N, C-alpha and C positions, 0 to 999 in steps of 0.2 A: 501493502499500499504505499503512498503518496505519504513523508512527514516532515513536515515542518521540525525543525530541530533546536532546539531551545538550549543546551549543556553541549558541553566539548561529550564528545565520540566517542571517546576513550576513558578519561576520569570522573568526569560529569559533570566536571569544575566551569562555572560563567563565562562566556567568551564576551571578547568584541570586534566590530567592523571595521576590517582594513580596506575594502573594493568593495562597489555594487557591480554589476556590469549590466542590471536589466533583467525578465523577465526575457529568458532565450529558449527557443526547442530541443529539443533533446538532438543530440547533434548526429542521429542517423535516422532521424522525422526527414521525408525526401519525399515529396508526391511525384506523381509520372508527371514530365511534358506536357501540354495539352489534356489535363482530368481540370474537373469544375475546382475553381478556385475556393477553399473552403477555408475554417479558421484552423490553423495550426497549436493545439497540448503545447501552452510556452508555463515554464519554473523558474520563481525566484533564481539567481545566481548571484550570488555575496560572500565574499573570502573573510572568513572570522580568524581569529587567533587564540587562543588559549595558554594562557600566560600558567598553568598551575605543571604542566604536561608539553608545554613547548609543541604542541599539533597545529599543523596550518589546515584547515580542512569550508566547507563550503554549508552554511546552516539548510539547507533542504536536499531530506534524498528522495526523488522516485522513485515508483515501485521500480524494483529489477525487470516485470518483464518487459516495463516500458523500453528498460535502457536494453536487456543483451536478452531480445523472444530466440526462437528457436534458429529464428531466420538471420541471425545476424552477420554481419556482412565481415568483418575483417579478419584475413587470413592472415595469419603469422609467414605459414613459407612464401610468401607474395611479396616480402620485404628483408633484401640482402644485407641491410643491419645487422636484423635481427637475426636473419640465420649464420650471419657470420659471429656474431656477439655470441649465440646456446654454442654454437663448435667450439668456442674462447671457454666456454665454460667448461663443456667436459671436458678438455685436456685441464684444464685446471683442475678442476675434483679428485681426474684420474692420476695426478700430479702431486695432490696433496695426502689424499686421503683412499687409497688401494682397493680401489670398489673390486668384486672376484662377480665371479659367471654368475653363482648365485644367490645376489643380489637383489634388492628390489626398491627402484627409486618412484616413485609418486611426483607429478608435477600437477599441479592445483590452479584451474586456467588454464590448461595444458592447450585448446584450441585444435587446430591440425595436428598437433604432434610434433612439428618441428621441433621443439629441445629433446622431446625425448630418444628421438631416431637417430639420437648422438650416442645416445647411449644402447640403446637396441643392436644397431652395427657391429657395435665391444662386445655385447654377448652376455648382456647387462638385461635383467629383469622391469621389465618396464607396468608405471599406470598411471593413464590421463582421467584426472576427474575433468568435466567441461559440459555447463549444465547447456548451450547449444548444438545445431546442424556440424559444423565442427568436429563433437564427438566420433559422430559419423565417417566424418570424410578422414578421420586421424587411424578408424578400425581399419575401413576399407586399405589404404598403406599399410598394414600389423602391427601398427600401432595400438597395443588396446587400453581402452579409453570405458570407462562409465561416464555415461551420458545425465549430470545428478552436481546440483550445486552444493559443496562440498560443507558438510557441518562434524557435528559431534558423530551422529547417526552414522555416516559413510567413515570416516573412519574406527569406528570401533567396525562398521563391515567386513575394510583390510583383513584388519587384525584377526578376522573370525572366517575369512573367507581365503584370505592369501596368508600373509607372516609382514613383523617387524619392517620397513623403508630405514633402508641403509641410509637413502637421504631421503628428502622433499622439499622440492622448490616449485617457487610462486616468485615468477616475472610478469612485473605491472599487476598484480591482482589486489596488493593491498591495498590500492587508489581504491580500488572498484567496491570490495566486498561490505555490505553492509556489517555491523558490529563487530569489530577486529580483533577485540577483545577475546571475545566468545572463537571466534577462532585461531587467533594464536596461540589460547589452550586446549581449540582442538588438534593443532598441529605439533605442540609438546607432547598429547598423550597419545597420539600418532604413531611418531617421529624417537621416545623414549630418549634413546643414549646418543643419537644418532646426530645427522649435520641438519639445518632448516637452510637454505639460502634462499634469498628473496632479494627481486632486483624491484625497485622501485623511484618516481621519476625525482630527482633530487629538488629540493626545493632550493636550495642556496646558488645551486645556478638560474630557475628561476626566477629566484630577485636576482642577481646579479646582467642575463642576459633579456631579465621584463619579458618574461615567455607565460603572457599573462594570455595568448589561443591556447593555455594548455590546461586552461580551467575551464571545466565546464563537466555537464553533469553526472556525467560516469566518473568520472575522477572524485570525490567526494573528500578525501583527504590526500597533503602536497607534503610530506614527510625532510626533515632533517636526520640526522644521526641520530642527534639528541631522541627527537620524538620519537623514532622506531623505536633506537634503545628501552624507551620508557617503557612503549607499549612489551616490548618482548621479555625484558625481565619480569612485567607485571605473572604471563603464562611460564615463568622459571625457565628462560631461553635468552642463555648469556653473552652474546656477541664477542668473539672471539677474532674477526677482520674483517676490513673493508675496505672493496674495490670501488674507485670511483669506472663510468664505465658508459660511452656513449650514445647507446641509445635514448631516443626520444628528447635529444636533446640536453643531455645532461644525467646520471642515474649514477644510484648506487647499489652496490649488492653486499653484501651486509652477512655473512654468515654469523650464524648462531647455533647453541648446541645446549641440554645442562647439564654435560660433561665436557667444554671443550677442550682439545686436542691440545690444543695452543694459545696464548695471546699475543697476538701480532700487536706492533708498535702501531699500524692503522687506525686504530679507533681512537687512540689516545688524541695521536698526530688531528684526527679528520673536527674528533670534536675542538682540539681547542681554534683551527680554521674559522670554524663556524662560530666561537665568542669572538675570537680579533676579529673577523667581519661587523660584529656586532648586529647577527644577525635572529637575533632574537630580544632587541633593543625598538622601544616603542617611536625611535627616530629613524631609522629604518625602514619598518613601515611602510610610513606614513610617507617618506618621501621616497617609497615603491609603490605606490598609488597616486599619485603627482606626479611621476615619470612614463605611468598608462595613459593617464587623460595628457601629457603632454603629445606621445606618441601617437593615440589616436585623433588629436587636431593637426598635428605634423602629414599625414598618412591623410589625410581626407586634400589639406589643403598641396600636396602633390596630386592627388587625383582628380581634382576637379581645377587643375594648373594643366593639367595634361588635355582632358577631356575638353575643357575652352579653346582649347588652341586647335580640337577639330583631330584631338590623335586617339585610335578605340585600343580597346587594353583588354585581355586577354587575361582571365586566372588558368595557373598552371597546376596541377596537384587536387583533391578535394577532398584531404584526410580531414579528420576529425577539429585537427584544430584550427581550420580556413572554419571551420562554421561561427566561431568564436569572433572569428577577426569580424565575417562579412556580416551577424549581427550587433555586437555588442558595436559598429562604425557604422551602422544602420546603411551597408553596401548593397545596391538595386543595381538591377541591370543597363539605370543611371551613368555607371561607370564603369561596370566591365560587364563584358557583352557577354561574356558565357566565361566557364570555364568546366578547363580540356582534361580525361583524366586518358589514362591508356589504353590503349583498344583492347574489348573485351569484359570492361571494370562494370560490374554493378550498377556504377553509380550514372553512367550512362543513358544519356533520358529523361532527365529527371531536376527535382529543382533545388538547388543549396536548400538546406534550411531554411527555414521561415524568409527565403527568400523568391525575386524574381529571374537570378541569374542558373539557365537551363547549364547544363554539365553536359557536354560533345565528345566525342573521339577527339584523341589530341589531334587527329591528321586532317585536322581544318588546320590546324596554327600553322602549319608547311604550309596549306595549301592559300589558305588566305594571307599568311606573315602580317602580324599587326604589329603597331612601331613597338610596341609594348609588350612586354608578361610579367603579372605580377604573381612572384611565386610563393605561396602560402604552406611548402615546405621548405621555409625557411631558413630553418635549423641546419640542408644538407645543399645552401644554396652553392655551394663550388663544386659537387660532384653537381650538381643537377644541372648546373648553368653547361659544363662540360657534355654534361649530354642531350641537352637541345642542340646546343650549335652544332654539335655533330651530328644530330639527326638531321640538318636543314634550315635549323631556324635564326634570322635575319637580325630577330627583332633587339633592340634591349632589354634589358629586366630590373623590375619594382620588388627590391626587396624591404618587405614590410617595416622588419622589428629586427634588432630592440629600438633603430635608431632610422625611421623609413627612407630610400636613398635611390637611388640611379644607379644599375651599375652597366655600364657598356657592354655592349657582347662583342669578346674580342677578336672578332672581325672589321669589327667597324673603330675599332682603335689604330 
């Protein structure tokens, strides 16, 4: 059910408002082009902060069935940076913990099984837990998966029907799940003295590079190491190693266990980095809110200037984060003619959430050659620009964050 939250999702303490982004639609609510225009459901999107446990979060939780329906469109395996990251994770695990063929690895929020495939191919037993149709896709690939939301009952079922896992993973999951402390306790029960590895988008990087576009309803929480450590300790898990990783514009990989095999200096080092930056100071959070507004105004000024000059602008890519930019900045077809996606994308032929901007096949970009392309996946702009130029795009690029700017096409310099 939809729920307005009045206290912290972890410690139940009061929180304070940091940034209100408006009433926004769920990021995967996309009407088909040509269908009757109907009112789309919108929910308040406000970033709030708990001083007691240092958790950044939003204060409204839509029903998970709305955000993660059975036909949830996101597929992990289509993203190269995630495929590379999960391979690197598996390499690191085998290096540090010497998994054997009889061991079990459980991945929570396993999607299409991309993470687990790196363990299965080395002979380790695997099990994915995912509530969407992507679990069916994983099973078709030979990655054993249960189609279910993870909770204490699933933990007990695994222990009863299979065995205690040596490793439990959850990549980009702890931002999404309701009742995170209950889930953390269920994981602790499941893994016993084994290892739990959790990857989450990192709050420090979000603040430093002004990634307000990663704030949307699927992401109920935004973790610092300090807040993640507080959560895991409440569940009986001790953080013993931390790594910064490049996924989602900057994430952290947190290793924890009830009985840590060692204590790595990375934990204290990153906790100190957070404090030295002033991540938990009121002045830092207030400045972030002001900078977000300035970035919005500058983007609108830039787009208005270009459109006033008669220039056509296409958007490139329709990731979830694009929906926040489109709706928070009030973008429409008056600014952006269309957003292009790779051929075969399920989003082609639909409107961007909450807008009249259609999503088209990327071949339109190369056929029409607009003078400007707005990169919604700006956090990988260097890679994206290289690929677009290589495929024949001749225009220049607009990078919307953190400070909106035009990047010249290397072929035009």
